[in-house]
C-alpha positions in Angstrom: 25.3 25.5 -25.9 21.6 25.2 -27.1 19.3 22.4 -26.2 19.9 20.9 -29.6 23.7 21.1 -29.4 23.6 19.7 -25.8 21.5 16.6 -26.9 23.8 15.9 -29.7 26.8 16.2 -27.3 25.1 13.8 -25.0 24.4 11.4 -27.8 28.1 11.4 -28.8 29.1 10.6 -25.2 26.6 7.8 -25.0 27.9 6.5 -28.4 24.4 6.3 -29.7 23.9 4.9 -33.3 22.4 7.2 -35.9 19.0 5.5 -35.5 19.2 5.7 -31.6 20.2 9.3 -31.8 17.4 10.3 -34.1 14.8 8.4 -32.0 16.2 9.6 -28.7 16.3 13.3 -29.6 12.9 13.3 -31.2 11.4 11.5 -28.1 13.1 13.8 -25.7 12.3 17.0 -27.5 8.7 16.1 -28.0 8.2 14.7 -24.5 9.6 17.8 -22.9 8.1 20.3 -25.4 11.5 21.8 -26.3 10.7 22.7 -30.0 10.3 26.5 -29.3 13.7 26.9 -27.6 15.7 24.2 -29.3 18.2 26.7 -30.8 18.2 29.2 -28.1 21.3 29.4 -25.7 20.6 27.5 -22.6 21.9 30.2 -20.4 19.0 32.5 -21.6 16.3 30.0 -20.7 14.0 30.2 -17.8 14.5 27.9 -14.8 11.6 25.7 -15.9 13.0 25.2 -19.3 16.5 24.5 -18.0 14.9 21.8 -15.8 13.2 20.4 -19.0 16.5 20.4 -20.8 18.2 18.5 -18.0 15.5 15.9 -18.0 15.6 15.6 -21.8 19.4 14.7 -21.8 18.8 12.2 -19.0 16.2 10.2 -21.0 17.7 10.5 -24.6 19.3 7.0 -24.3 16.2 5.3 -22.8 17.8 4.2 -19.5 16.4 1.3 -17.5 16.9 3.2 -14.3 16.3 7.0 -14.0 17.4 8.9 -10.9 15.9 12.4 -10.6 16.6 15.1 -7.9 13.6 17.4 -7.5 12.5 17.0 -11.1 9.7 19.6 -10.9 11.6 22.3 -8.9 11.1 25.7 -10.6 8.3 24.5 -13.0 4.8 26.1 -13.2 1.7 24.0 -12.5 1.2 23.2 -16.1 4.8 22.1 -16.6 4.7 20.1 -13.3 1.6 18.3 -14.8 3.4 17.5 -18.1 6.5 16.1 -16.3 4.4 14.0 -14.0 2.5 12.6 -17.0 5.8 11.8 -18.7 7.1 10.0 -15.6 4.0 8.0 -15.4 4.3 6.9 -18.9 8.0 6.0 -18.5 7.3 4.1 -15.2 5.9 1.2 -17.1 9.3 0.4 -18.8 11.9 1.6 -16.3 12.5 2.1 -12.6 12.3 5.7 -11.6 13.8 7.1 -8.3 12.9 10.4 -7.2 14.8 12.3 -4.4 12.7 15.1 -3.1 11.4 17.1 -0.1 8.3 18.2 -2.0 5.8 15.7 -0.5 3.1 16.8 -3.0 5.4 15.2 -5.6 5.5 11.9 -3.7 1.8 11.8 -3.4 1.3 12.6 -7.1 3.6 10.3 -8.8 5.3 7.7 -6.5 4.1 4.1 -5.9 6.5 3.6 -3.1 8.0 6.0 -0.6 11.2 5.6 1.5 12.1 8.1 4.3 15.7 8.3 5.4 16.8 10.2 8.5 20.1 10.5 10.1 21.4 7.8 7.5 18.7 5.4 8.8 15.8 3.9 6.9 12.6 4.9 9.0 9.8 4.1 6.6 9.3 2.1 3.3 5.7 2.0 2.4 3.1 3.2 -0.3 2.3 6.9 0.1 -1.3 5.8 0.9 -0.1 3.6 3.7 2.1 6.4 5.1 -0.9 8.7 5.0 -2.8 6.3 7.2 -0.1 6.9 9.9 -1.0 10.6 9.9 -3.0 12.1 12.8 -5.3 13.6 10.2 -6.2 10.2 8.5 -9.9 10.1 8.4 -10.3 13.3 10.3 -13.3 15.4 9.2 -13.1 19.1 8.3 -16.1 21.3 8.9 -16.6 25.0 8.0 -19.4 26.5 10.1 -20.8 30.0 10.9 -20.0 31.6 14.2 -23.6 31.3 15.4 -23.5 27.6 15.2 -19.8 27.1 16.3 -20.4 26.2 20.0 -23.3 23.9 19.3 -21.3 22.1 16.5 -18.3 21.5 18.8 -20.6 20.2 21.5 -22.4 17.8 19.1 -19.1 16.6 17.5 -17.6 15.9 21.0 -20.6 13.6 21.8 -20.0 11.3 18.9 -18.8 7.8 19.6 -15.3 7.4 18.0 -14.3 11.0 18.1 -11.0 11.7 20.0 -11.0 15.5 19.8 -12.3 18.6 18.1 -10.0 21.5 17.2 -10.9 25.0 16.2 -8.4 25.7 13.6 -9.2 29.1 12.2 -11.8 31.8 11.4 -12.1 33.6 8.1 -14.9 35.4 6.2 -17.4 34.7 9.0 -16.7 30.9 8.8 -15.0 28.8 11.5 -12.9 25.9 10.5 -13.1 22.9 12.8 -11.2 19.5 12.4 -12.9 16.4 14.1 -10.2 13.8 14.9 -11.2 10.1 15.2 -9.8 7.6 17.6 -7.2 5.5 15.8 -8.0 6.7 12.4 -11.6 5.2 12.5 -14.1 6.2 9.7 -16.4 8.8 11.4 -17.6 10.7 8.3 -21.1 9.1 8.3 -21.5 9.7 11.9 -20.5 13.3 11.7 -22.8 13.9 8.8 -25.7 12.2 10.6 -25.1 14.2 13.7 -25.2 17.4 11.8 -28.5 16.5 10.1 -30.1 15.3 13.5 -29.2 18.5 15.1 -30.2 20.6 12.1 -26.8 22.2 12.0 -26.1 23.8 8.7 -22.4 23.9 7.6 -20.8 25.5 4.6 -18.4 22.6 4.0 -17.6 19.1 5.2 -14.8 17.1 3.9 -12.7 14.1 4.6 -8.9 14.3 5.3 -6.9 11.3 3.8 -3.9 12.0 5.9 -0.9 14.4 5.6 2.5 13.1 4.6 4.2 16.2 5.9 3.0 15.3 9.5 4.3 11.7 9.1 7.6 12.9 7.8 8.1 15.3 10.6 7.1 12.7 13.2 9.5 10.1 11.8 12.5 12.4 11.2 12.1 14.5 14.4 11.9 11.4 16.6 15.0 10.0 14.9 16.8 13.3 15.5 15.7 13.3 19.0 17.0 9.8 19.6 20.3 10.7 18.0 20.7 13.7 20.3 19.8 11.6 23.3 22.3 9.0 22.4 25.1 11.8 22.0 24.0 13.2 25.4 24.2 9.8 27.1 27.6 9.2 25.5 28.9 12.5 26.8 27.6 11.7 30.3 29.2 8.2 30.2 32.6 9.9 29.2 32.3 12.4 32.0 31.6 9.6 34.6 34.5 7.6 33.2 36.7 10.7 33.4 35.8 11.2 37.1 36.4 7.5 37.8 
């Protein structure tokens, strides 16, 4: 089948009227930019275009609820941007549920994030609220030359509100430091002032908002650990009962 014949087929299954079919196909084809491949066999399309065709047939009947599994998988950066823009436009008139392990996707398009581990709900918050639970929330990144490295670490450790300073990596004569605050406190101004007062020149300074990947790992690994502990305790109980 071609994208055109598939969309016609789906319209038949959905029992769309002539007017609904015309509007739905035009909207889907234009939104997903399928004009160039409309009459090309689907099996010859790239993975990105196949993904677009799949999304087109899902929106042709203007559903109130749209459930998508990894909607941007296989798309290049430009195609990802187009799909995200489409989802944002559609979000005003329908509920869109995305199942994904690509946390960049969650941060880019989702207004609410639910994390499920071992069949249990372990988080239900806005992505920005989840980021605040990250160890990196409000951490300050610094890139500094090797000559100023030790002094910079010493100065950072003296700042009130700093929990720790970690030397992450070294590349192109620059060292990458992460300054972690206590309990996610805002230390950016203090860090900047300390660098100025000590006349320490740095190549870059930036603020971390938090990393969803770390929060996801903490929540899911803890849940798996608890599950394994429960299984272990259950086995011990059975063994004791057997001996009794």
